[in-house]
C-alpha positions in Angstrom: 0.0 0.0 0.0 2.8 2.5 0.9 4.6 1.8 -2.4 1.4 2.5 -4.4 0.9 5.8 -2.5 4.6 6.6 -3.3 4.1 5.9 -7.0 1.1 8.3 -7.1 2.8 10.9 -5.0 5.9 11.0 -7.2 3.6 11.3 -10.3 1.7 14.1 -8.6 4.9 16.2 -8.4 6.4 15.3 -11.8 3.2 15.3 -13.9 2.2 19.0 -13.4 5.7 20.2 -14.1 6.2 18.0 -17.2 2.7 18.6 -18.5 3.0 22.4 -18.1 6.3 22.5 -20.0 5.0 20.3 -22.8 1.9 22.5 -23.1 3.9 25.7 -23.2 6.3 24.2 -25.8 3.4 23.2 -28.0 1.4 26.3 -27.3 -1.8 24.4 -26.6 -3.0 23.1 -23.3 -5.8 20.9 -24.5 -3.3 18.8 -26.5 -1.8 17.8 -23.1 -5.0 17.7 -20.9 -7.1 15.5 -23.2 -4.5 12.8 -23.8 -3.5 12.9 -20.1 -7.1 12.2 -19.1 -7.3 9.4 -21.7 -4.1 7.8 -20.5 -5.3 8.1 -16.9 -8.4 6.2 -18.0 -6.2 3.6 -19.6 -4.2 3.4 -16.4 -7.3 2.9 -14.4 -8.5 0.2 -16.7 -5.1 -1.5 -16.4 -5.3 -1.3 -12.6 -8.9 -2.7 -12.7 -8.1 -5.6 -15.0 -4.8 -6.5 -13.3 -6.4 -8.0 -10.3 -3.6 -9.5 -8.1 -1.0 -9.1 -10.9 1.6 -6.8 -9.3 3.1 -5.8 -12.6 -0.3 -4.7 -13.9 -1.0 -2.7 -10.7 2.4 -1.0 -11.0 1.8 -0.1 -14.7 -1.7 1.2 -13.9 -0.4 3.3 -11.0 2.5 4.7 -12.9 0.2 5.7 -15.8 -2.3 7.4 -13.4 0.4 9.1 -11.3 2.3 10.3 -14.4 -0.6 11.7 -16.3 -3.6 12.5 -14.1 -2.1 15.2 -12.1 -1.0 17.4 -15.1 -4.7 18.4 -15.5 -5.1 20.9 -12.7 -2.5 23.6 -13.6 -3.4 23.2 -17.2 -7.1 23.6 -16.5 -6.2 26.8 -14.6 -4.3 28.1 -17.7 -7.3 27.3 -19.9 -9.5 29.2 -17.5 -7.1 32.1 -17.7 -7.3 32.0 -21.5 -11.1 31.9 -21.8 -12.1 34.5 -19.1 -11.6 38.1 -19.9 -9.1 40.0 -17.8 -11.6 42.1 -15.9 -13.4 39.0 -14.8 -10.5 36.7 -14.1 -10.5 37.1 -10.3 -14.2 36.2 -10.2 -13.5 33.3 -12.6 -10.8 31.8 -10.4 -13.0 32.3 -7.3 -15.8 30.3 -9.0 -13.1 27.7 -10.2 -11.7 27.1 -6.8 -15.0 27.1 -5.0 -16.5 24.6 -7.5 -13.3 22.6 -7.4 -13.3 22.1 -3.6 -17.1 21.6 -3.3 -17.2 19.1 -6.1 -14.1 17.4 -4.8 -15.8 16.9 -1.5 -18.9 15.6 -3.1 -16.9 13.4 -5.4 -15.0 11.9 -2.5 -18.3 11.1 -0.7 -19.7 9.6 -3.9 -16.7 7.4 -4.4 -16.8 6.3 -0.8 -20.4 5.3 -1.2 -19.6 3.5 -4.5 -16.7 1.5 -2.9 -18.7 0.7 0.2 -21.7 -0.7 -1.6 -20.4 -1.9 -5.0 -16.6 -2.5 -4.4 -13.4 -1.3 -5.9 -14.0 -2.6 -9.4 -17.1 -0.5 -9.8 -15.2 2.5 -8.3 -12.5 2.2 -10.9 -14.9 2.0 -13.8 -16.7 5.1 -12.5 -13.4 6.9 -12.3 -12.5 5.8 -15.8 -15.8 7.1 -17.0 -15.2 10.4 -15.3 -11.8 10.8 -17.0 -13.5 10.1 -20.4 -16.3 12.6 -19.7 -13.7 15.2 -18.6 -11.7 14.7 -21.8 -14.8 15.1 -23.9 -15.7 18.3 -22.1 -12.2 19.8 -22.3 -12.0 19.0 -26.0 -14.8 21.4 -26.7 -13.2 24.4 -25.0 -11.7 26.9 -27.4 -8.2 28.2 -26.5 -7.0 31.7 -27.2 -4.2 32.0 -29.7 
C-alpha cells in the first residue's frame, strides 16, 4: 500500500511540471490535458483488470500518477485563457469554489460506491469520469 501511494505521490509532483512544460512548448493546453485524461483512463482500466498481478498494478499506478495530475495547472491556464481580464478574479473564485465543493462531493460519492459496490465499480466510474472530462475539455476553445 505504501509503495502504491509513493508511485502516485511521485507522479503528482512530476506530472504538473512536465505537462505544463510540454503544453507551453506546443502552445496548446488541450493537447496535453485530453491525452492525459485518456491515458489516466487507460491506467485505471489496467489497474482494474490487473487483479492481483503486481506488474499490472504498478503499470496502472505509474500511468495514473504520471498523467492524471497534469490536469489541474493546465485547467487553470485554460480558464485564464477563456475568461476576460476584468473577470479573471471572479472566474478563479468560481473555479476554486466549485473545485473544492465538487471534490468533497466526489470523494463522498466514491466512498459510497466502494462501500456498496466495491473497488472494481469504483475504478470503472473513475474511468468514465476521465473520459467525460476529456470530452468536455476537448470542446473548450483556447486563445491564440
